[in-house]
N, C-alpha and C positions, 0 to 999 in steps of 0.2 A: 450482239450474237457472236459466239465463238465460231470462227470460220475453220472447219475441220479439213479443208481441201489442201492436199499437197499434190502439186502437178509434177508428174514424172517427165523429166526432160530426156526422154529416150530418143535422142536425135544424134546425127553423125558428126556434128561440129559445133564449136562455140558460136559461130555465126548463125547457124540454124536455131540454136537455143535462144540467142538474144532476139532474133526475129520473132520467135514464138512468144517470148516474155512480153515483147512490145505489143503483140496482137492481143494477148490476154489482158494486159492493162492492170489497173490497181485492184481488181476483184480478188486476186490471189497474191500472197507475198511469201509463200513457202514452196520451195522447189526441191525435187529429188534429183540428185546426180548419181546415175548408176554406172555400170561398167563401160557401156559403149561411149558415153560422153566423157567419162574420166579417161578412157584410153585415148580419146581424140584431143582433149584439152587440158587434162590434169588439174593439179591444184591451183594453177594460175587462174583458171576459169572459176573455180570455187571461190577463190579470194576476191575475184571481181564481183561475183554475186553478193558476197558479204559486204563489200565496199559500197555496193548500190543499195544496201539496206535490206536485202532479202534474207530470209531464214533458209538454211540449207540442211537438207537431209542427205547425208553422204551414204549411199547404199552400196557398200563394197563387200559386205558379208565376210568380214575377216575370219580366216580359218587357217592357222599355221601353228608352228611351235610357239610356246608361251613367250619366249624372249623376243621373237620377231613381232608377235602381236603387240606386246607391251611397248616396244619402240615405235611401232607405227601409230598406235593409239596416242602416244605422247605427242607425236608430231601433229596429228589431227587436232588434238585438244588445244594446241597453241593458236589455232586459226580462228576460233569463234564459231565453228560449225555447231549446229544445234543437236542433230541426231547422227549417230553412226551405228551401222548394223554389224553384227557378228553372229556366227553360228552359235547356237545355244548348247555348246559343249563345255563341260566343266573347266578344263584347263585353259581354254580360250577365254572364257568369261572371267575367271579369276585374274588372269594377266591383264585383261582390259580394265577391269574395275580398279585394280591397283594403279595402273598407269595414268588414268584420267583424274586422279585425286587432285583437288585444288583448282580444277577447271569447271566450266559450265557445260561441258560436253555431256550429253545424255546417251547412254548405251541402250540399244534395242536388240534383244535376242531373237534370232530367226529360228522358229521351231521346225516347221516343215515347209518347203517351197510350195507356192500355190499351184505350180504345174505338176506336182506329184500326184500320182494315182496309186492304187494298190499294186500295180505291176512294178512300179519303181521301188516300193517298199520291199517287195519280194527280191528284186535284183540286188538290193543292198543287204539282204539277209536279215532284215528286221522282222521279228515276230510281233503279232498283234496288229491293231488297226492304226491308221493315220491318227485318229483321235487319241489313242493311247500314247503315242509318241509325242504328240503336241502337249498333252497334259504333263507327261513326265518332264519334258524340257522346260515348260513354262514354270513349273514349281521350282525346279533347280535354278533357273535364272533369277527369280525373285529372292530365293534363299541366298544367292551369292552377291546380291546387291546391284543387279542390272536394273535399269530404270523402267524398262517396259518390254513389251513383246510385239513382234510382228507375226500375225497369224491370219490365215484365211478368214473371210467374214463368216464362213460356215462354221468355224470354230470359235467365233468371237464371244458368243454367249457363254460357252463352256470355259474359255480362257478367263473371261472376266470373273466368273465365279471362283476360279482357282486363285487368281492373283489379287482379288479384292478390288475396292474402288479407287485406290490411290495410284497404282502404276499406270503408265501410258500403254495404250493398246492401239497399234497402227494396223490397219487392214488394207492390203492391196487386193487385187481381184474384185474391184467394185465396178459395177456397170449399171446404168439405168435400165429399166425394163425395155427390151427390144433392141439393145445394143449388142453387137457381136462380142462374144467372150474371148475370141482369139485362141491363144494356146493355154489359157488358164482354165483349169478344170473345176475349181471350187470357188464360185463367184456368188455375189448377192448384190441387191440394190443398195445404193447409199443410205437410204432411209432405214432399211432393215439392219445394215451394219451398225448404224448409230444406235438404233433401238436395242441392239444386242450388246452394247457397251463399248464400241469403238470410240477412241479419242480423236484420231485422225484417219482420213481416208486418202489413200494414194490412188490417184486417177491419172491414167496416161492417155491411151488412144482415143477414148471418148471425147476428150478435150483437145488433145494435140493434133488430131487428124480431122477435127470438125471444120466445116467451111467457115464458121465464125466461132473461134475458141472462146472469146469473151461471152458470147451468148450462151454457149454450152455450159460455162461455169455458172451463169445465171440460172440456167435450167436446173442444174444439180442443187444449187442453193434453194431454189423455189421448192423442189421436191422435199428438201429437208425441213422446210417450214410448214409444209402441207399437213 
């Protein structure tokens, strides 16, 4: 069985992340390093995860001038990181795709953050709905050679129809029924996200803040088999 779970290491230190990985055990081998942990431990920690045989999803959502993006992507590509996120903006994606050539790094375009609501769209001056923006950015990402999309599970089915069966689709904002959604507004259950076309599920607090993280992983995997 393909294990689609990527655990989000949204913790404050390398020590906390290592302790969490030890508690989860062998049920998961794919971990996301986001801004908080990266700010605390940097690429040294990322390299240690890779050295331990783990797959790494580096979720830094690159968004800068093309030259800066290209140089940063080239450095990440040298490490063996599996996934790297960038905002699905044309100039950013073009620079990243060119810079990772010859490596195994896979790029994921972030369409719209899962915390976004209609009021955020209005603040940014976007016309139309969140779904409209997700669709536009997803199409452009695949056209430009990005390997996959990060999208809310509520947009997963629509995005899968847009990008077709081949590209990767990663869905954060996934919670089992009855689990607090926190600050994410567009969430769904793991089973629903997979049924709608997700390739991987990013799960954080449901697992990382559980009394028994390994058992919580087992619960999610059981739900997916049901």
